[in-house]
C-alpha positions in Angstrom: 0.0 0.0 0.0 1.3 3.5 -1.0 0.7 7.1 -0.4 1.7 10.3 -2.4 3.9 12.4 -0.3 6.7 15.1 -0.5 10.4 13.8 -0.5 12.4 15.4 2.5 16.1 15.6 2.6 16.4 13.5 5.9 14.5 10.6 4.1 11.2 11.2 5.4 7.9 12.0 3.5 5.5 14.8 4.0 1.7 14.6 3.8 1.6 18.3 3.7 4.1 21.1 2.2 3.9 24.0 4.6 6.5 26.7 5.5 6.2 27.0 9.1 7.0 30.2 11.4 7.9 29.0 14.8 8.4 31.7 17.7 10.9 30.5 20.5 8.4 32.0 23.1 5.1 33.5 23.1 6.5 37.0 23.0 7.4 36.3 19.3 3.9 35.0 18.5 2.7 38.4 17.0 5.9 38.7 15.0 5.5 35.0 13.7 1.7 35.6 12.9 2.5 39.0 11.2 5.1 37.3 8.8 2.7 34.3 8.1 -0.2 36.7 7.4 1.8 38.8 4.9 3.1 36.0 2.9 -0.3 34.1 2.8 -1.3 30.6 2.0 1.1 27.9 2.5 2.8 29.8 5.3 1.6 29.0 8.9 2.5 30.5 12.2 2.8 28.0 14.9 2.1 30.4 17.8 2.0 28.8 21.5 1.9 29.7 25.1 5.7 28.8 26.3 7.2 31.8 28.1 10.4 32.5 30.0 8.8 31.5 33.4 9.3 27.8 33.4 11.8 25.4 35.3 14.6 24.0 33.4 13.2 20.7 32.6 10.0 22.3 31.1 12.1 24.8 29.1 14.0 21.7 27.8 10.7 20.2 26.9 9.6 23.4 25.0 13.0 23.2 23.0 12.4 19.6 22.0 8.7 20.4 21.0 9.6 23.4 18.9 12.5 21.5 17.2 10.1 18.5 16.5 7.6 20.8 14.8 10.2 22.1 12.4 11.3 18.6 11.8 7.9 17.2 11.1 7.9 15.8 7.6 4.9 18.0 6.7 7.1 21.3 7.0 9.2 22.1 4.0 11.2 24.8 5.6 11.2 27.0 9.0 11.6 30.5 10.0 12.3 30.6 13.7 11.7 33.9 15.2 12.5 35.4 18.6 13.0 38.6 20.5 16.7 38.0 21.6 16.1 37.5 25.2 14.2 34.2 24.8 14.1 31.3 27.2 14.7 28.8 25.5 16.8 30.9 23.1 16.0 30.8 19.4 19.3 30.2 17.9 19.9 26.5 19.3 16.0 25.7 18.2 17.0 26.9 14.5 20.3 25.0 14.6 18.9 21.9 15.9 16.0 21.9 13.1 18.5 22.6 10.4 20.9 19.8 11.6 18.1 17.2 12.1 15.7 17.7 9.3 18.4 19.1 6.8 15.6 21.4 5.5 16.1 25.2 5.0 16.0 27.4 7.9 16.2 31.1 8.9 16.6 32.5 12.1 15.3 36.1 12.8 15.2 38.0 16.0 14.4 41.7 16.7 17.6 42.0 18.8 19.6 41.0 15.6 17.7 43.1 13.0 17.4 46.1 15.2 13.7 47.0 15.1 10.5 44.8 15.0 9.5 46.3 11.4 13.2 45.2 10.2 12.6 41.6 11.6 9.1 41.5 9.8 10.6 42.4 6.6 13.4 40.0 6.8 11.0 37.3 7.8 8.7 37.9 5.0 11.5 37.8 2.5 12.9 34.6 3.7 9.4 32.9 3.9 8.5 34.0 0.6 11.8 32.5 -0.9 11.1 29.3 1.1 7.5 29.1 -0.2 8.8 29.6 -3.8 11.1 26.7 -3.6 8.4 24.5 -1.8 5.6 25.0 -4.3 7.3 23.3 -7.3 7.8 20.2 -5.2 5.5 17.3 -6.5 4.0 14.2 -4.6 5.7 11.0 -5.0 4.7 7.5 -4.2 5.9 6.1 -0.8 5.3 2.9 0.9 3.0 3.6 4.1 5.9 2.3 6.1 6.9 6.0 5.9 3.8 7.1 7.8 3.6 7.9 11.4 0.0 7.9 12.5 -1.2 9.2 15.9 -4.7 8.9 17.6 -6.5 10.5 20.6 -10.1 9.7 21.7 -12.8 12.2 23.1 -16.5 12.2 24.1 -15.9 8.7 25.5 -19.1 6.4 25.8 -19.6 2.9 25.4 -20.0 3.4 21.7 -16.2 4.3 21.7 -15.4 0.9 23.3 -17.5 -0.9 20.5 -16.7 1.0 17.5 -14.4 3.8 16.8 -11.4 3.0 19.1 -11.3 -0.8 18.0 -11.6 0.4 14.4 -8.6 2.8 14.9 -6.9 -0.2 16.8 -7.2 -2.4 13.8 -5.9 0.3 11.4 -3.0 1.0 13.9 -2.1 -2.9 13.7 -2.3 -2.9 10.2 0.1 0.0 9.8 2.4 -1.3 12.1 2.6 -4.7 10.5 3.3 -2.8 7.0 6.3 -1.3 8.8 4.8 2.1 9.8 4.5 3.9 13.1 1.6 4.5 15.6 1.5 6.7 18.5 -1.1 6.8 21.3 -1.3 8.8 24.4 -3.4 10.1 27.3 -1.6 8.8 30.4 -4.8 9.5 32.6 -6.6 7.1 30.5 -4.3 4.1 30.9 -4.6 4.2 34.6 -6.3 0.9 35.7 -5.3 -0.7 32.3 -1.4 -0.4 32.6 -0.8 -3.8 33.3 -2.5 -4.9 30.0 -0.4 -2.3 28.0 2.7 -3.7 29.8 1.9 -7.2 28.7 2.3 -6.1 25.2 5.7 -4.5 25.8 8.6 -5.7 23.7 10.8 -6.2 26.7 10.9 -5.7 30.6 12.4 -2.2 30.2 9.4 -1.0 28.1 6.8 -2.8 30.4 8.2 -0.9 33.3 8.2 2.4 31.7 4.5 2.0 30.8 3.7 1.2 34.5 5.9 4.2 35.8 4.2 6.7 33.5 1.0 5.9 35.2 2.3 5.9 38.6 4.2 9.2 38.4 1.2 11.1 36.8 -1.0 9.6 39.6 1.5 10.8 42.2 1.7 13.9 40.6 -2.1 14.5 40.9 -2.4 13.1 44.5 0.3 15.7 45.5 -2.2 18.2 44.8 -4.8 16.8 47.1 -6.9 15.3 44.3 -7.5 11.7 43.5 -8.1 11.1 39.9 -10.0 7.8 40.8 -12.7 10.1 42.2 -12.8 12.6 39.5 -12.9 10.4 36.3 -14.8 9.6 34.4 -15.9 13.2 33.7 -19.7 14.2 33.7 -20.0 13.8 30.0 -18.4 10.2 30.1 -21.1 9.4 32.9 -24.0 10.9 30.9 -22.8 8.7 27.9 -23.0 5.8 30.1 -19.7 5.1 31.8 -19.1 4.3 35.2 -15.7 4.0 36.3 -11.9 5.2 35.5 -11.1 1.5 34.7 -13.8 1.2 32.2 -12.8 4.4 30.4 -9.2 3.3 30.3 -10.2 0.2 28.7 -12.1 1.8 26.1 -9.2 4.3 25.5 -6.6 1.7 25.1 -8.6 0.0 22.5 -7.2 2.4 20.0 -3.9 0.8 20.4 -4.8 -2.3 18.9 -2.9 -5.4 19.9 0.6 -5.0 18.3 3.7 -5.1 20.7 4.6 -1.8 22.2 8.0 -0.9 21.0 8.7 2.1 23.4 7.4 4.8 25.6 8.0 8.3 24.9 8.1 11.5 26.9 5.6 14.2 25.5 6.8 15.5 22.3 9.6 13.0 21.9 10.2 11.4 18.7 10.2 7.4 18.3 13.5 6.1 17.7 12.4 3.6 15.2 9.1 2.1 13.6 6.5 0.3 15.5 3.8 1.2 18.2 4.5 3.7 20.9 2.9 5.2 23.9 3.5 9.0 24.5 3.0 10.6 28.0 0.6 13.2 28.1 -2.6 14.7 29.7 -6.1 14.1 28.1 -6.1 17.8 26.9 -6.5 17.4 23.1 -4.7 20.5 22.0 -1.7 19.4 24.2 -1.8 15.7 23.0 -1.8 16.7 19.2 1.0 19.2 19.7 3.0 16.3 21.4 1.9 14.2 18.4 3.1 16.7 15.8 6.4 17.3 17.4 6.8 13.5 17.5 6.6 13.4 13.7 3.0 12.3 13.0 2.0 13.3 9.5 -1.6 12.5 10.1 -3.6 12.1 13.3 -7.2 10.9 14.3 -9.7 12.3 16.9 -12.3 9.4 17.6 -15.5 10.6 19.0 -17.8 8.1 21.2 -21.2 10.1 21.3 -23.1 12.8 22.6 -22.6 16.6 22.7 -18.9 16.6 21.5 -20.1 15.2 18.2 -22.3 18.3 17.8 -19.7 20.8 18.4 -19.0 21.8 14.8 -16.0 23.6 16.3 -13.3 22.1 14.5 -10.4 23.8 16.1 -11.8 23.6 19.7 -12.4 19.8 18.9 -9.0 19.0 17.4 -6.6 21.4 18.8 -5.8 23.5 15.6 -2.3 22.0 14.5 -2.3 23.8 11.2 0.5 21.6 9.7 -0.9 18.2 10.4 -4.3 17.0 9.2 -6.7 15.5 11.7 -9.2 12.7 10.5 -12.4 12.7 12.6 -14.4 9.5 13.2 -17.2 8.7 15.3 -19.3 5.9 16.8 -22.9 6.7 17.6 -26.0 5.7 15.5 -27.9 8.3 17.4 -25.8 11.2 15.8 -25.7 9.9 12.3 -27.0 13.1 11.2 -23.8 14.8 11.9 -21.9 12.6 9.4 -21.1 15.5 7.2 -18.8 16.9 9.8 -16.6 13.6 10.0 -14.3 11.6 7.7 -15.4 8.3 9.0 -18.4 6.8 10.6 -17.9 3.8 12.7 -21.5 3.3 13.9 -22.0 0.6 11.5 -20.2 -1.7 13.8 -22.9 -1.1 16.3 -25.7 -1.3 13.8 -24.4 -4.8 12.9 -23.7 -3.9 9.0 -19.8 -3.8 9.4 -17.2 -5.5 11.3 -14.4 -3.8 13.2 -12.1 -5.0 10.2 -14.3 -3.5 7.9 -14.4 -0.2 9.3 -10.8 -0.4 10.2 -10.0 -1.0 6.5 -12.1 2.1 5.5 -10.3 3.9 8.0 -6.8 3.1 6.7 -7.7 3.8 3.2 -8.9 7.3 4.4 -5.9 7.8 6.1 -3.8 7.0 3.1 -6.0 9.3 0.9 -5.7 12.1 3.4 -1.8 11.5 3.7 -1.8 11.7 -0.2 -3.5 15.3 -0.3 -7.2 14.6 0.1 -8.3 17.4 2.7 -9.8 16.1 5.9 -13.1 17.7 6.9 -11.2 19.7 9.7 -8.9 21.2 7.0 -11.8 22.1 4.9 -13.9 23.9 7.5 -11.4 25.4 10.1 -10.2 28.9 9.6 -9.4 29.9 13.3 -6.0 28.4 14.8 -5.7 28.9 18.5 -2.1 29.2 20.0 -0.5 25.8 20.6 -0.8 24.7 24.5 2.6 23.3 25.9 2.4 20.3 28.5 4.2 21.2 31.6 5.2 19.0 34.5 6.4 21.7 36.9 5.3 25.0 38.3 5.1 28.2 36.4 7.7 30.3 38.0 
């Protein structure tokens, strides 16, 4: 099975072909947005909420995340912008993107250019040239082993357990069997089911890391005086028919299929090889998708169970608004079938009894390949607003 992608200098293949403007910290958001807006279509500003008031380990995570965004195969070239006093600093971010991805990178800071307007002018010039170089690139056939697919669930109900999540798990297993990569996350939604994931680990070290991810998050939550086992499932889950955290976790991990788990990633960390990976992260959709994008995912999915979330019609709120990575949306609930036009795949046929998990999983895999080959996802066709990306922090804000 093949998809049509853009060849990148590091040997990867992009599903999209953007020029990204990445600020080192949120103080550079306006500068990044101004550059992208003046150049227009094909250039996107990846604005975010990272500031200089984080502990060193979280600053390191921000650095890793921004480098990962620039190295994502869907990005053809990157303009890194900063003020000059940024923490993390802009120059090492630009240098690492260039060294790792081998793609064009331009560094622009207000300090170096003297004034804000000078920085805008230089950034616009650089981005226009990068776009002119990227536009002539043509899609080429690549085996699906070049794909990294990542998935998150939302609006979890029993319908999630029966339909959309198992279908994603089927497609994930098929992709991994073909030599590709699949990433899943939401550490809060493996608690109570960690032992089942650990049983699928390729070795004892990976098994222990899976258990440790759940343990350390639960300990972090308990340190605040809150017990997650008393606060989950959330009201929407309960309204949909779920009763316990363990039930929610069992449904959530269904999207990981049954393949051996090759490794465990910190949030926004890139996999060291092919296979199936678990990534640490909260259940916040924008944070999870930012981590996936930084980890190298070219396509992502958001899997809806049922209820009010299927009726949002607010694409950015629902999927986090990562403008460089398409998000395929699927849902399970037959009672919400009138919402089909807002989704890419309907999995409720499993509940209706007209299709099997394998049938829907195959349809999902084919849609995934089509979107990776250039077909716009529903989210791409309808979303005009992109909110700032939300970093995942493990320490206090200083």
